[in-house]
C-alpha positions in Angstrom: 0.0 -0.1 0.2 1.6 3.3 -0.6 2.0 5.9 1.9 -0.8 8.1 0.0 -3.1 4.7 0.4 -2.3 4.3 3.9 -2.9 8.3 4.9 -6.5 7.9 3.4 -7.0 4.5 5.2 -5.9 6.1 8.3 -8.0 9.4 7.9 -11.3 7.1 6.8 -11.1 5.2 10.0 -10.9 8.1 11.8 -14.4 9.2 10.5 -17.9 9.0 12.5 -19.4 5.2 11.4 -22.2 7.0 9.3 -19.4 8.7 7.2 -16.9 5.4 6.9 -19.9 3.8 5.5 -20.9 6.5 3.2 -17.7 6.2 2.0 -17.0 2.4 1.7 -20.5 2.5 -0.2 -19.2 4.9 -2.5 -15.9 2.9 -3.0 -17.5 -0.3 -3.3 -19.7 1.4 -6.1 -16.9 2.3 -7.8 -15.4 -0.9 -8.1 -18.2 -3.1 -8.9 -19.9 -3.5 -12.0 -23.6 -2.8 -11.3 -26.3 -3.4 -14.2 -28.4 0.2 -14.5 -32.0 -1.2 -13.4 -34.8 1.5 -13.4 -35.8 0.8 -9.2 -39.4 0.3 -10.6 -38.7 -2.8 -12.5 -37.3 -3.7 -8.8 -39.8 -2.7 -7.3 -42.6 -4.7 -9.8 -40.0 -8.0 -9.2 -40.7 -8.0 -5.7 -44.2 -7.8 -5.5 -44.6 -10.4 -8.1 -42.6 -12.6 -5.6 -44.9 -11.5 -3.0 -47.9 -12.3 -4.5 -46.3 -15.7 -5.9 -45.2 -16.9 -2.2 -48.8 -15.6 -1.1 -50.6 -17.4 -3.2 -48.5 -20.5 -2.4 -49.5 -20.2 1.0 -52.7 -20.0 0.1 -52.7 -23.3 -1.6 -50.9 -25.1 1.0 -48.0 -25.1 -1.3 -45.7 -23.4 1.4 -45.6 -23.2 5.2 -45.9 -19.9 7.4 -43.2 -19.4 9.8 -44.1 -16.7 12.7 -41.9 -14.0 13.5 -41.1 -15.2 17.1 -39.1 -18.2 15.3 -37.5 -16.1 12.8 -36.0 -13.7 15.3 -35.4 -17.0 18.2 -33.4 -18.1 14.6 -31.6 -14.8 14.2 -30.5 -14.9 17.5 -29.2 -17.9 17.8 -27.3 -17.3 14.7 -25.0 -14.5 16.9 -24.3 -17.2 19.5 
């Protein structure tokens, strides 16, 4: 790592958490190739998926899991 990169890293690590997060996101976006997708298409895809899952549940093809079970399982993963 070059001296200037070390200096930038040191300065970045001294930033408040929120600013470090924003900086990290910008850095990742600068190196990741992301297709440009219309946010409306993403929303429509999520709505379609939610409807598919709901219909599967109504037809008995999917089972529900209570929020308590989900959060308990998530908490168990932290141990």
